[in-house]
N, C-alpha and C positions, 0 to 999 in steps of 0.2 A: 604271213600268207605271201608265197614267193611269187616272182614277178611271172613266171611260167603259167602258173595257176591264175592268177588275176588277168593274164592275155587272153589264154583260152577260153575261161569264163564270158570275157567280152565279146567274143565271135559268134556270127549266126551261129544256129544249130547245124547246118549243112556244112559249115566248114569244119566245124571240130568233128563231124561224122566222119568225113574226109580222111580228116587228119589220125582219127581213131584207126581207119581202115589200113592207112601208111605204117601207122605204129605197129599195126598186128601183123604186115608183111614182114616188117624188118624184125619182129621178133621171131616168125618163123623162119626167115633166112639165116638168124645167128642161131636157131636150133640146127638147120641144115648142115653150116658150118660145124658144129659141134659132132652131129653125124659124121660127117666126112673125116672127122679127126678120130672119131671112135673107129669108124670102117678102115681109115689107113693103119691103125695102131693095133689092128687085132692081130693076135689072138689076145697080147697081153690087155688091151683095153678093156676086153670083156670081164676082166677080174677087178677094174678100178670102180670104186663106189661112186665116182661121176658119172660114169654110165649109166647105172641105175636110175638116177636123178635126170639125166637128159632124157632118156628113156620116158620117163614117167612125166616129166614136162612135155614132152612131144605130144602125149596123148590129150593132155587138156589143150594146150596149144592149137593143135588141129581143131579141136572141138569147137574152140572158140571163133577160129577162123571160117569154119564151115557154117556156124550158126550166122555170123556177123554177113556172109555173104548170102545164103541161103535164103535167110529169113528176113534180112534188112536191104541188102544191095540189090539182088536181083529183083525183088519186087518192085522197088523204085525203078530201075532199069525198065522192068517190063511195063510200067506205068507209063512209059515214054514211048510205047510200042506203036502209035499211030506214026510217030515221028521214025522211029528206029526198029520197023518191023524186021529187017534183016539180022539184027541182034538175037532173035530166040534161039536159033541153032548154035550159037557161040554160048549161050547161057545153058542149054541142056548139055553141050558138051564139057562144060564146065562142072555141071553138075553130077555128071557121070564120072569127071575127075576125082570129084570129092569121093564119091562113092568107092571108087577105085582106092585114091589115097588111104582113106578110113581103113579099108580091109588092108592095105599094106602096114599100117601102123598097129593093127592087131595081131597080123603076122610077125611083125618084130617083136612086138612085147610078147608073144607065145614062144617065139623061137629062144628070147633070152631068157624067159623064167623058166621052160621047160628044161634047158639045158644046166640050169643053176645046181639042181640038186642031185642030179644024176652021174652021168659018165662027164658031162663037161656041155658045154655050148658048141654046135657046128657052127664054126666061126666062118664056113664057107657060107653057108645059108645066110646067117647074121649079116656077113659084110654084102652080101648079093641083095637081100631087101632093103639094107640102110641105103647102098647106092642108088637102087632103083627108085626108094622113097625120097630122097633128095633132088634125085635128078629130075623125076618128075615135078616136083614141087616147084622148081626153080624154073623151070618152062611154063610150068600152070600159072605162076606167081607174073611172068612176063606178059602173059596173055591177059591178065586181069589189069595189071597196070597200065597198058599201052590201049587196050580195048574199051573195056569196062570203065575204069576211073576219068577218063577224058570226056565220056558222056554224064556221068554222075556230076563231074566237076562243072560242065557246062550248064547243067540243069541247077544245080544248087548255088554256084557260086555267080553266076552271071544274072540271075533273077534277084528281084526284091524280094525282102523278108516275107511279103504279103504271099507270093508266088511259092513261097517253100512251105505254108500252111498248112497244104495239101499232104503234105510227107512228113509234117512235125511231130505227129503221135509216133510212128514208126521210128524216125529218126531218135526221139527221146528216150523211147525204150531201149534202142541198142545201144545209148549211152549211159543207160541207167537213171535216166531222169525221168521217167514215168510216172505221173503226176504232180509233177512239180509246175509251178505257176510261174510265169514271166518268160522273159527270153533267155537263152543259155549264150 
């Protein structure tokens, strides 16, 4: 067992959840950098095999991001609503942005795939959609990192492990640990 795995397995479940959220954001930021490279390299990049792989990964990476936030982080933040009542409009906005960005992912995929078999990809449309997605996501990520993560970190890191028990099942599910006994 490597040292990183041993260290993370000894941390409280809340800290592991926060680290997973940060890894998820770094992953999507790397995807955004790859998308920017594709957009900058059009039309040649549309014919590269790596472009199809990046676009395929975009869909699954974004789905994971939306799941972690809407099914795990947002309910956690909402459970703190008494102390953080002003956060609800922010959560509603981020959920709306997730839906919009999901639509963009579908549009990007459609634009790429529809042009592959016919007369070619409309590189202007593809470039516009790629830029729209990665610029939106980078702004969106900043809001999550600067507004939501500090609230979650304060709740999960500054309290005792006993105080985290109210969210333990949700956090364990998000970490893929549902049904395991003991501390993470």
